[in-house]
N, C-alpha and C positions, 0 to 999 in steps of 0.2 A: 240189650239197650236198643232203642229205636234208632233209625238212621240219623235223625236229628235230635239234638237236645232242646227241650222246650223251656223257654224262659218267659215269665209273666212280664208284660210291658204296660206301664201306665204313663201315657204321654204327659199328663199334668194339665195345669191351667195356664192362662196367659200366654207367655212365650213358650210354654212347655211343648206343645205339639210341633212347633216349627224347629226347635233345637233338637227334639227327638228325631224328627224326620231327617235332619242334617246328619246326625250321628249314624242313623241307620244307612244312609247313603254311603258314608265312609266304610261302614262295616261290609256293605255289599261289595264295594270295590275291592276290599281286602280279602274277600272270600269267606267272611264270617258266616254269612247266611247259607253257605253250603253245608254248615254243620249245626247251625242253631236256628230254631224256629221261634219267633216272638209271637206270643198270644196276648192280645190286648185285653185289659181288664178295666172295669169301670170304678173309678174312685176320684175323689176331689170335689170341686165346687158343685158340679152337676148333681152328684149324689147327695151332698149336703142340702142343696136346694130342693131335692125331691123329698126331703124330710127325714133322711137317715142320718142320725147324729154321729154315727161311726165314720161317715165319709167314704164307705166302701160297701159294695154289695156282697151278698152271700156267695155269689158265683165267683167274685174276685178272691174272696178268702179261700174258697175251695181250690182255685187254680194255683194260688201262691203256695198253699200247703202241699199241693201235689208236685209242683216243680221245684220248690225249695229256693228259688231265686226270683227276685223282683228288680227290674230296671225301671226307674221312674224319673220323670221330669219334676220340676217344681210345682207345688200345690198350695193353693190358698187355704187359710184357716178362718173359720167364722170369727168375727170380732165381737166380743161381749158374749151374749147368750148363744145357745146352740151347742154344737159339737166341739170337742177339743181338737187340738192339732192332729191332723191325719198323719203327719210325719212321726210324731211321738207315739201315737196309737199303734202304728205299724211296727215300730221297733219293740215296743213293750209286748204287744200281742204275740208276736212271733219269736220272742226271746233273742232278738238280735242285740246282744248285750255289749258288743264292742264297736265303737265308732272309730274307724281308722281314716286319718286324713293326712295327706302328704303336701307339704308346702315347699316349693322350690322356685328359685329364680329361673325364669323362662327367657330364652333369647328373643329380642325384639319387643319385650315388654318392659318399658322404662319405669323404674321405681327409684325412690331415694337411695336404696341400697345398691341397686345395679349401677347407678351413677357413681356411687362411692367405691365401687369395686368390692363390696361386702357380699359374699355368697350366702344365700339362704337355702338350706336343704335339711329339713327335719320333719319328723312325723309327730302327730298328736294322737294319742290313744285315749279316748274318753269313755267312761262307763256310761251306759246308754239307758238303763231302765230304773235306776234307783234315785236317791237324793230328792231334792225338791221337785224333780220332774214327775214324782208321784202325783203331783197336783192336788194333794190333800190339804184343804183349807177350811177354816171355820171362822165365823164371826162370833166372838165370845161375849162382847158387850156392845153397846152402841158405839163405843170408841175403839175397841180392841179387836184385832184380827190375828189369826195364827196360821202358819203353814207348817206342816209336819215334814221333817227331813228324815228319810229312812235310808240308813246305811246298814248292810248286812255283811257278816263275815264271808259267806259263800259268794256274794256279789263282788266283794273286794278281791277274793282269791281268783275268781273268774277273770276279771279285767287285768289284774296284775300278771297272772300267768300268760294271758294272751299277749300282753306287751312284751314280756321277756321272750316268749316263743317266736313272736314276729320279728323282734330285734335279732334273734339268733338266725332266723331264716334269711333276713335281709343283710346279714353281715354287719349289723350295728353293734358297737362295742360299749356304748354307754346309754343308760336309761335314767331319766330324771323323774322323780315323783313330786308333783306340785300339790300343795295341801295348805290347810289352815289349822293344823293341829295345835298351834299355840293358843288358839281360842276355843275351837271345837274339839275338845280333848277326847271325847268319846267317839264321835262320828269320824272326823278327819283323823283323829288319833288311831282309830282302828284301821283306816285305809292305809296310813303310813306304816303301822305295825305289820300288816299283811304284805305290804310291798317288801319290807325287809325280810319277812319270813320266806316269801316265794323266791326272793333273790338268791337264797342259799342253794337253790337247785340250778343256778346259772352262774357259777363262780367265774366264768370267763368274761362276764359282762360287768363293767364298772357301774356303780350306782351312786346317786346323790339325791338329796331331797332339798326342796326350797319352798319357802312360804309363798303363797300364791301372789301376793301383792309385789313382792320382790321379783318373782318370776316374770310378771308382766313388764316391770321396769327393765329387767335384764334382756327380755326379748326385743324391746325397742332399741336398747343400747348395743347389744351384742347378739343378734339372732344366730350368728355363725357358731356360737358356743354350744348350741343344743343339737342333738341327734334324734332323740325320741323322748317325749314327755307323756306321762300317764297321769290322768286326773279323774276326779269325781265328775258327775254329770254336769251340774251347773257351771262349775269352774272350768271344766273342759269346753263347754259351749262358748264361754266368754273368750278363753284363750284361743280357741279355734278361729273365731272371727277376727281377733287381734292378729293372729298369724296370717290370715288371708290378706289383711291390709299390708303386710310386709312384702307380698309377692304380686300385688296389683289388684287385689279385691277378690270377692267371692266368685267371680267369673273364672278364676283360675284355681279354685280349691275343690278337688275331688273329694268324695265321701263314700265310704263303704261301711255298712252296718252288718257285722258278722255275728252269726249265732251258731250254735252247735248243729242246727238242722236247717235253718232258713237264713238267708242273707239278702240284704237290700242295698242296691247301688244307685245313688241319686245325685242330682244337683241340689246344693243346699242354699242357693241364692233364691231371691224372690221370684214371683211370677211376672213382674214388670208389665202390668196390663196397659200401661201408657204407650208401650212400643209394640205390643202384641200384633202380629200379622203384618208388620211393616218391613220385614226382612232386615232387621237391625240387631237382633239378639246374638249374643256370643255363645256358641255351643261348647266352648272349651271345657268348662267344668263338668258337664254331663259326659263329654267324650272321655276325659281323664277318668271319671268314675267308671265308665264302661270298660276302660283298659284294665282297671283293677278287677272288674268282673271277669274279663276274658282270662286274666291270669288265674283267677279263682277257679275257673272251670278247666284249666290246663292248656288254654290257648296262648301260651307264653310267647311263642315265636310271632304269631300274628299281632299280639299286643305290642311287642317291641317294634315291629315294622311300622305300625300306625303311630306309635309314640314318636319315633324318629322322623316320620313324615310331618307330624304336627310341629315338632321343634324346628325342622328345616323350613317349614312354611312361615312360622313366626319370625325366624331368623332372616328370611328373605324380605321381610317388611309387609307381608300380607296379614292383615288383622281386621277385626271389626271395629266399629266406631268408638267403643268404650275403652279401647287400648291407647295408651299414650306411647307412641313409638314412631319409627320412621315409616315412610310410605303413606299413601292415601288409604283410608279405610274402605273396606268392601262389605257387602251384605252377608247375611247368614249363609245363603245358598252358595255364593261365590267363594266364601271362606272354606266351606265344606268341600266344594269342587276342587279347590286348590290342594287341599290335603289329600284328596283321593288321587289327584294327578301326580302328586309328589311321592306316592308310595314307592318304597325302595330306595329313597334318598336319605342321606344322613346329615345331621347338622355339622357345620364346620367350625363354629366358634366355641362350642362346648362338646363334651363327650356325650355321645348318644347312648341309648339303651343297648345293652348287649343282646344280640339276637340268637336265641337257641337254635339248634339244628332243626327242630320239628315241634309241632304241637302234640300234646298228649291229653286229650279230653278225658277227664277222670271224675267228673261230678256225678254223683248218684243221688237221685231224688230221695227225699226223706220218706220213711215209713211212719204214717200217722200213729202216735202213741195212743193207747186206750185211756190213760190217766195222766194227769199233770205230774211232772217230776218234782219231788220234794227235795230241796237241797239243804243239807245240814253240815256243820263243821264241828262245833263243840257239843259233843253228845254226852260226855261224862263230867258234868259241872254240878257242883253242889250249890243249890239256890235256896236262900232263906229270905223271907219277908221281914223287913225291918222298919216299915212305916208307910207313909203315903204323902204324896203331894196333891193338895186340893187347891184348885184355882177358883177364885171367887170374884164376883162382881161386887164392889163395895166402894164407898167414898169415906169410910171411917178412917181416922188417923191410925198409923201403925200401933200406937200405944193403946188406943181404945179397942182396936180390933184384937190385939193380943190379949187384953184383959177378958174380953168376951170368950175367946177361944180357949183360954186357959181354964176358965170356969166350966166350959162345956166338956173338956176332956178329963176332968178330975177323976171321974169314976171309970175311966177306960185304961187300957194298957199303954196309952200313948202320952207323950208330952210334946208341947209345941216347942220347936227348936229354932225356927227361922221364918221370917216373912220377907219376901222379896217382891219388888215391883219392877217390871220390865227387866228382870234378871239381876237387879241390884239389891243387896240386903238393906232393909230399912228397919228391921227389928231382929234381935235385941239391941243391936247397935246400928248406927247409921248417921247420916248427916241431914239436917233440915234443908240443905240446898238441893237434895235429890228430889227432882220433880216427879210427881205421881200421876198415874192414870187410874181409871176406875176398874182395874183388873189386876189382881195380885196372886201370888202363889204362897200358900201357907204349908209348911212342912211339919208333919208330925212324925216323931221317931219313937221307937219302943222304949219304955222305961227299962232301966238296967235290970238284967236277970230275967227278962220276959221272952218267951218263945211262942210264936203264933203261926198260924197259916194265913191265908188271904182273907178268910171270912171276917175277922175283927176289923180289918180296914174298911170293908163294905159297911159294917155297922157304924163305924166312925163317920163315914160319908153320910149315912142316913141322919145321924145326929146333927152334923154341920148343915145339911140341906134343909133341916127344919127351921134354921135361923138365917141362912144366907142363900143367895143365888149362886149355885155351883156351875162353873163353866167347863171344868175339865177335872178328871180324877185319874191319878196314876199311882198304883201301889209301887213302892220303891223296894229294891232287893239288893242283897249281897250275892256276888257270884264268886265262889271259892274264896270267900272272905274279902273280896274287893268290892267297894261300893259301885253299884250300877247306876249311879246318878251323879250329877255335877253339883259343885258348890255354886252359890250365888256370888256375883261380883262383890268383893269386900268382905266375904265371909271368912 
């Protein structure tokens, strides 16, 4: 191992460079730079503006893959056309599947809960690469749009196991699964099922599950009830920002994106271009994220010393202008200088971080794999085709549409079983009060006693496509005798 561990550094956009500089000054004062060398990489707005829709250069990718760690400031995302979010791209590209965020009451940071004496101290573990963050969208008709939500068993297992292993490492004795399995029975249902399955390997940890809307209400009413919450990507994104509001805002919310090989530590607040370069920005979020990074590489003693200095500084009334608390606000540089000056001091009004006897740098850069890893969970499953869902653009009434489709499939192995519109059944039964749009799903299922492969469903699609505009086609299957498709509302 070289004398120093190399970490890729992306200062970011807007206030990013100045809060990054502030954090590095604290790291230097604490001796971090004696063991770590930061190598700056190009990504963010400048790269987008140069025409690269990824938002990062080839050299940046090479350095991140070689080091296995990226420390980054906030970055802007093109609005509308152009590239996708650089933050999401990074997590998905490098397999940083687990987003870990810690929300805690900080001394000197006044919130509704601190005034009420309600302590906030819990973690959110969010799946990072699946769900609606796949960004797979299509326009089906002039009026109808769709977004595909991808949930996989290996992905659920990865994030749930990470949550339990992290809880065990942190001494947390209860993990909560947030979900919407009452409605999304196959996607969120799988997430909840795998949570329960993985929990069997951790009998010492208490578990509970709660529907996502109730979870959000409970977090506002009783945030002290929770210790660690694991969620799918989009739901975790929403809950994470809600949780940040409980402790003073995104300026106090650290974020770590952990993968098996590459991990990313970042500030998750915006770039705040309106105050960029004015020495007004709060570096706390990026600093806290950096402390998770230091612990990740084995510098636990140094991280604890810096954390206690931060807590002492806030407790003393030194803070930036975005903080509601005692004392007059100071600028970014002065705040960082105060933390550096207070190294070795501990907070007095709350318990500080335990300081280990020494650092033990243990990070090993990844070895670049020659092929992508294929993850599978269910390998011995009997799969049988039982029909097809065909989505159509049409303004026909359900009765007229059904009559045409029934005549069309008379000579096929299929029968029309249901027509739904925006997920609600409108044929063979339904209500005239159900309002329709010009896109619907027609489900064909096999006639009794028929066994087929996938080919006949494609032939059925061709027959339907001769008469109607098809917007989407999905063969439906049974998996070990269990339907791999949902019912329509009202079916």
